[in-house]
N, C-alpha and C positions, 0 to 999 in steps of 0.2 A: 522509697519506691523500689530500690535495688533489693532490699531485704525481702519484700513481697514477691518479687520475681524469682528470687532464689528459693523461696519456700514453695512456690507453685511449680517450679521446674520439675519435669518427670525424672524419675530415677534413671541412671544410666544402665544400659543392658548388662547383664552379667557376662563375665569373660568366659573363655572356652573351658578352663579348668573348673570354674565355679559351676558352669552348666553340667559338666560331667559329674561333679560331686553331687549336685542336686538331683539329677535325673537318672543316673546310672549307678552311683555308689552312695546312695543316701543312707543305707544300712547294710548289715552283713549279708542279708538274704539277697538284696538287689545286686550287691557286688558279686556274689557267687553266681547268680543268674546271668549277669553281664559277661563274666569270664567264661562260663560254660557256653553261652551263645556265641561268643567270639571264636572260641576254639572249634565249636561245631561248624560255624560258617567257614572258617579257614580250611578245615579238613575237607568239607564238601566242595569248596571252590577249587582246591588243589586237585582233587580227584576228577572233578568235571573237566577242568582244563587239560589234565593229563589224558583223559579219555578222548576228548574232542580232537586234540592235536597229535596224539601219538598212538592211540589204540583204535579209534573208530575208523572204519573203512567207508569213505565217502564216494566210492566209484559209481554207485547207482545215480548219484546226483551230479557229480562232475563229468561223468561220461556222456550224459545226454541232457544238458541244461535247457536246450531249446524245446525238448519234449515236454518239460515241466512248464514252459512258458506258453507255447502255442500248440502243443500236441503234434499231430501228424500233418499240420498245415503244409501244403506243397512247398518245398524248399526253393523252387524257382519263382514262387510268388511271395517270398519273404519281404519284398518291398512294400507290400500292402500293410502288414502289421508294423513294419518298421516306420512307414510314413505316419501311421496312426500314433505310434509312440512319440515321434518327434512333435506332432501337433499337440499331444497331451502334455509333453514336457514344457512347451512354450506357454500353454494356457495355465499350467500349474504355477509357472513363474509369474505370470500376470496376476493370478489369484493371490499369490504371496504378496505382490506389491499393493494390491487393493485391500485384501483382508489379511494383513500381516499377522495379526494376533492368532488367527485360527489355522493358517496354512503354513506358517514359517517352519515349524519343526518338521512337518512331513516333506516340504519342498527341499529343505537342506538334506534330510536323510535320503530322499530319493536321488538327489544329485550325487551325493557321495557313493551311494550303492551302485548306481549306473556307471560312475567313473571307475569303481573297483572292478565291476564286471568287465569293463573294457580292457583293463590292464592286467587282470589276474591271468596267470599262465595256465590255461586249461588245455590239455592234450585231447582235443576232440575235433574231428573234421567239420562239424556243423558250425563251430564258432569261427567263421571266416574273417578276413580282414575287413570286409564290408560291414559285417555284424558288429565287430568291435568299434568301427568308426561311428556307427549309429549310436551305440551306447556312449561313446566318448563325446559326441556332439550334444547329447541330452543335457548334461550339467551346464554347458554354456548356454543352451536355449533356456534353461530354467532361470539362470541369473540374468540373461538378456530380457526375458519376459518380466522378471522382477523390476528391472530398470524401466521398462516401458510402463508397467503398472504403477510405478511411483510418480509418473508424470501427472500433473494437476488435471489434465483434460480427460484422463481415463477414470471412469467411475464403475461402480459395481454392476450397474445395469448393462454397461458395455461388455464387461467380461462374461456376464451371464448369457447375453445374446450370442457371444462368440462360442461359448460352451454348447449352446443348443445347435448352432450351425455346425460346429465340429462334430457333435454326436451324430447328426444326420449324415454328414460327409463320411465319417468313419464307418458307419453302418453300410453305406453304399459301397465303400471300398472293400469291406470285409465280407459282406453278404455273399451267398453262393455265386453270384456273378450275373452279368448282363450279356446275353448272347449277342447283342448288337454291337458291343464294344470288344474288339479283339484283345485289348490290354487287360480286360477283366474276365478271364475265363471262369467257368463254373468251378467252385470249390465246395463240394458237398460238406454239410455240417458233420458228417461222420468222421471227417478228417480234423475237425476242430477239437481242441482239448486243452488241458492244463489250466494255467492261471487265466488265459484268455476267456475260457468258458465261465470260470468262477466269477470273474469280474463282470462279465456280461450279464449273468444271471443276478448277481448281487446289485449292481448299479441299476439295471433295468427294473428289478423288483422294487428297489427303494424309490426310484423316481416315479414309477407308475402307481405303486400302491399308496403313496402318501396322499395325492389328491383324491383318489377313490375312497380312502379311509376317512378323509375329512368330509366328503359328501355323504358318506354313510352315517357318520356321527351327527351331521346336521339333519339328515333324513330321519334318524331315530327320534329326534326331538321335534320333528315337523308336526304341524296340526292337520296335515292331510293324511287321512287314514291309510290310503293305498301306499303312499311313500313311506310312512312310518312302519306299516306291516312288512313291506318288502325289505326295508333296512334291518328290522329286527330278525326276520327269518334268515336273511343272508348272514348276518353277524353270528347268530347263535348256532346255525347249522355248520358254518365253516369252522368256528371256534370249537365245536364239539367233535370234530373229526381230526385225526392225526394228519400231519403233512404228508407222510408216506402214502396214506390212502388217497389224498388229493392228487399226488403225483401219479399214482397208478391210474386214477380215474381219467386224468387229462392225457396221459401218455399211451394208455392201452384201450380203455373203455371208450373214450371219445372217438378214436379212429374207427371203431366198429359201426358207428352211426353216421359216418361220412362217406361219400363216394370216394373210390380209390384215386380218381384223378384230381380231387380237391382236398387231399389230406394236408393238414398243417405240419410244418416242419417240427421235428422232435424237440429241438432246443426251444422253439417258440412255444410248444405245448408245455414244456417244463417251466418256462418263464411265466406263462399264464397261471400255472398252479401256484408258483411263488407269489405272484401278485394277488391272487384271490386270498391266499392264506394270510399274507401280511396285511392286506387291507382290512380284514376283519379285526385283527388285533389293534391296528392303528386306530380304527374307528372307536374302539372302547377306550383307548388312551385319550383320544381327543374329547370324547364324551365326558370323561372325568374332569377335564379342564373346563369344558363348557358349564358343567354343573357348579363349578367353584366360583363362577362370576356372579356377583350379587345381582339380584333382580332389580334393585334400585337403579342400577346403571341403565338397564334397558328402559325402565319407566322414564328416567330423566331424558334419555335420547328421544323417546317418543314425544315427550313434552316439548322438545326443541324442534319437532317436525321432521325428524329423520325417518326414512322409510325402513321397512324390515331388512331389505338387502343392505342398506347403508349401515344399519346397526350391527348386523352380523359381520360385515366385511371390515369395518373400521373400529369397532368397539369390542364386540364379544370375542370374535375369532382370534385376533392378535393376542389378547390377554390369555385366552385359553391355551393357545399354542406355546406361549411363553412359559406357562405354568407346567406343562407336561413335556418340556424338552428332554429331561432325563429319561422318562419312560419311552418316548419316541426313539431316541438314539439307542436305548437298550434293545428295543424291538428291531431296529435296523442292524445292530451288531448280531443279534440272534439270527436274523435272516441271512446275513453274510455267512455265518457258520453253518446254517441249515442247507446251504447250497451243496454240501457234501453228500446229501441224501440222493442227489440225482444219479449217483452211481448205481442205485438200485434199478433204475429204468434204462440202464445201458449208455449213459452219457459220461464220457471220460473227462470229468473235471480234474482239478488238481489232485484230489485223492485218488480218483480213478487212474490217472497217469502214474501215480506212485505205485499202486498195485500192479499196473502193467509192467513197470520197470522192474519190479521185484521178480517177475516171471520171465524176464528176458534171458537170464542165465541161471543155471542151477545154484551157483554159489552166492547169488544175490538173495536167496530166500532167507538166509540167516542174518541179513543186514536190514531187517525191518525197523530196528531201532533208529538207525541213521535216517532212513527215508521218512519215517513218520515224525521224527523230531524236526527235520527240515520243513515239512509241510506245516507242522505246528508253529514253527517260528514265523512262517509267512502269515498265517492266520492271526497270530498274536500281534504282529506289527501293524497290520491293517486295523484290527480291533482296537489296539491301543491308541492309534492316532485318531480314530473316530471318537473314542471316549475323551481324548485330550481336547479335540476341537469342541466337543459338546461342553466340557467343563469351562473352557474359555468363553464360549457363547453365554453360558449361564452367568458367569461373572460380569460380562459386559452388559447383560440385560438385567442384572440384579435379581436373579431368580432366588427365592428364599429370603429376600430382604424386604423390609417394609418401606 
């Protein structure tokens, strides 16, 4: 019996040197290619580090960090975005505790980043002691929320409900203001800018466009002619028009047909354009998943006596969404990056603030590389963690596995 177990035992994994010889130095060509690649990477990394820490001039970024975060939001009302940040930090920690596999990396990174921002010595009057204290409290709130989220009584639906309540509360705090509440004076959206506007448009566009896209996908497969025709026209017309055109239509043309006293806020108009555009593409992604579901499952569900709504809600739609997770997340990442187009209609998002900072001083004009690399890094970080969470979700649901 021992001989059979020894024969059936899997081979031990190769050691480090054996792996190097097999994968990187298997023949003379691979060896030369490996050496050339290592030398190239070393030289490139040394030059990048030397430029970042010794040559680059980061004054446009370090001189006005709050401008990149919240734009020209009144400094005497900083408690409003500060309170919103504290609430989000706590809920991100709770999300980490409940959905550890998907949120852990982003929560830890955000906690470290906010801690560094609180302690880094920036010579700017806008980074006051109170602002540093808010940044410093956030990592503790994240880890405190993680401890709360790990408790057995806290479930995903509880955290989701708290996120919905927090979103409404944050919007009420950040919105232009309520004249009946002296503590919430009017803050016009012309003063909004930076990462605040970018995240507002991206998160709002993602959250609102997803259910609309799902409804449009179901409507395109509906047996009702009116619903099907409307869905097809909406999807094909919106997908056939560039996002820039839709932004212009909502931001400029729409206001021409509305009374002056009832015009919609410019950020809300841009958000509507983002939602319309993303919903059409999300609908096509979801429709692809719906078509992949075998018709036999629908017939079997009908044989069991399930209604059409039950079949769609509990059998067809969950499987379809599971199949198209990569496509949907890719669409959401694209929407997040497309928020930079709102600069065309006069909204100072993160990219718009970067351009404005470059025009603050004449010597900043030559520092475009530093500013645009900083903005690129921010977009890359958010896009990477969205992609990472999507990959972990795919693994958990077994997407691509039989």
